[in-house]
N, C-alpha and C positions, 0 to 999 in steps of 0.2 A: 452652235452659233458663236461667232467670234465676239469677243468683248468690244463694246463700244468705246472708242477713244475720241474724246472731245478735243478739237483743235482750236475752235473759235466759237465764241458765243457773243452775240451783239444784242444789246437791249436799248430801247428808247427809254431813257431815265424817267422823264416826267410823264405821269399817267400810266406807266408800266411798273415802275419800282417805287416811285414816291407819289404821294398825294399832296400837291402844292396848291390845291384849290383854296384852302382857307387863307393862305398868304396872298394869292392872286386877288381874292375877293376883298381882302382888307385894303390892298393897294388901290383897287378899282373904286371901292367905296370912298376912300379918302380923297381920291382925285375928283370924283363926282361932287362930293360935298365942298371941296375947295373951289370948285367952279360954280357953286351955287345951284347945283342940280340935285335931283333926287338920288339918294344913295342906293346901293345895291347890296343884296344879301348873298351869303355863300350859296344858297340854293339857286338863285338866279345865275350867278357866275358859273356854277357847275354846268349849266346849259349853254353858256357863252363860250366855253373853252373848246378848242379843237382846230382852230384855223389861224393861230398866231395872235400875238399881242395887239396888233393893229385892229383886227376884227373884234377881239374881246373888248377893247376900249370903245369901238364904234357901237357894239351891241349894248354896252353899259350906257353910253350916251343916248341910245335909242330906247333903252329899257325893253329890249326885245331881241330875240334871235334874228329877226329880220331887221337888217340895218336900214335906217331911214336914209333914202337916197338924197334927201335934201340937206343932210348934215354938211355944214361948212367945213372945208378942208382945214382951215386955220383952227377951228374948234377941235377937230380930231387931233391935230398936231399938238395943240396945247394940252389936251387930255392925255395924250400918250406921254408927253414929257413929265407930267405930274404923276401918272401911273408908274413910270420907270423910277422916278425919284422915290416914291413911297415904297415900291417893291424892293428897291435896293437898300433903303434905310430900315426896312422892317426886320431885317436879320433872319428872315425865313424861320422864325421860331414856331410857326404853326404847321410847317411842312413835316410830314411823317412818312415812314416806310410803310408800304402795304404789308399785310400779314404774310409771313412765309418768305419774305425776300432774303433776310439774313441767312435763314436755313438753306434756302436754294443756292445762294452764292457760296456758302460753305461746301455744299455737296459738289457743286461745279468745280470749285477749287481742288477738292480732293481728287476728282476724276480727270483734271487737266493734265495734259502731257506737255512738257516744255521742251 
């Protein structure tokens, strides 16, 4: 069998290589509280992730995976602005690499042909 030569590897960074849920949850929680709404936990936000920041924020406002269809667009917009502000100001200090990522990248680098 011929040896395998890796020419290209593509990863989706967030959710594949890094766990940013704690930072996303912190930003969503701060946005909700700043709007006078009920805060959200890391556990809740873990279930809200997967369809982009607009949906995550709408789910945080709804306190459910099912977005409340009656949510006012202006409220969603305001919440998104606050979420973005808190996410960018947070410094991503809670985001971590998933186990084995560093080692896997090292192995792939060794096997890469340029």
